[in-house]
C-alpha positions, -999 to +999 in steps of 0.1 A: +718+098-169+694+130-173+722+146-191+726+118-215+689+117-218+688+155-227+715+152-252+699+120-272+665+135-270+676+169-286+700+152-310+671+132-323+649+162-326+683+181-345+688+153-367+653+144-379+635+177-382+635+197-414+626+233-417+642+249-389+630+260-354+594+265-361+592+229-375+607+217-342+583+233-319+557+206-323+585+176-319+598+194-289+563+196-277+556+158-282+590+149-267+594+172-238+557+179-228+538+148-237+562+120-234+590+130-210+569+155-189+600+178-185+581+210-191+544+219-193+525+232-224+525+266-207+561+266-202+567+256-238+545+285-249+568+309-226+599+293-240+587+298-276+579+335-269+611+341-252+630+321-280+615+344-306+623+376-291+660+365-282+691+363-306+698+329-321+679+301-333+647+291-315+654+255-313+686+262-297+670+285-273+641+260-264+667+233-259+688+254-237+659+265-215+645+230-214+680+215-205+684+242-179+651+235-162+659+197-158+694+199-149+708+233-145+739+248-165+751+212-174+716+202-187+713+234-209+748+225-222+742+190-231+704+200-247+721+226-267+748+203-280+723+177-286+704+198-311+734+214-327+758+183-332+735+165-358+733+194-380+770+201-376+781+165-386+756+164-415+772+195-429+806+187-423+803+152-438+788+168-470+814+195-470+842+169-468+827+149-499+810+179-518+831+175-548+824+137-552+789+145-541+783+169-571+796+142-595+765+121-588+743+132-616+710+133-599+724+155-571+740+179-595+708+182-615+688+188-582+713+216-573+708+232-607+669+230-602+672+244-566+692+273-581+666+280-605+638+275-580+653+302-556+661+326-583+624+324-594+612+326-560+635+357-553+620+375-584+584+367-572+591+381-540+604+412-552+575+418-573+551+410-544+569+435-521+574+460-550+535+456-553+529+460-516+551+490-514+531+508-544+498+500-528+511+515-495+521+547-513+489+549-532+467+543-504+485+559-477+502+541-450+475+540-426+450+520-449+477+493-458+493+490-425+462+491-404+472+522-386+438+536-381 
C-alpha cells in the first residue's frame, strides 16, 4: 500500500507541476511534509541541498530520497518512477501525434511565437553577459566578483 501511495503521490507532483525541480519543492513540501508527514521540514532542506549538488534532476533526487526513507529501495524506485512516468507519457503522446499536433493553427502559431521569444531571450542574455564580462575586465575581477 505504501509503495502505491508513494507512486501516486509523486505521479501527481510530476504531472501537475511545471517549471522543473525548483517549482516542485513547494509541492513536495506540502505533500510529503505537511499532509503525509513522511519527512520533516529539516529533512526536506537537507534533501534539497543534496539534490542540488548531485547529478540528475532535483525532483527525481528528492523523490528517490523520500521514497527510500519510507520504504527502502522499493520505495525509492516507486517514488522515482512516479515523478518520471507522467512527463514521459506526455512527451511520448505529443511525439506520436506531433505532425497532427502542429497542423492545429493555434498550436503552430504558438510554437512560432515560442521560437521568436527564445531567440530574443538568447540575444538579450548574450548582451547581458557581454556587459558583465566587460564590466569585470574594466573594473578588475575583485570589484565585480566580490573577491575583496
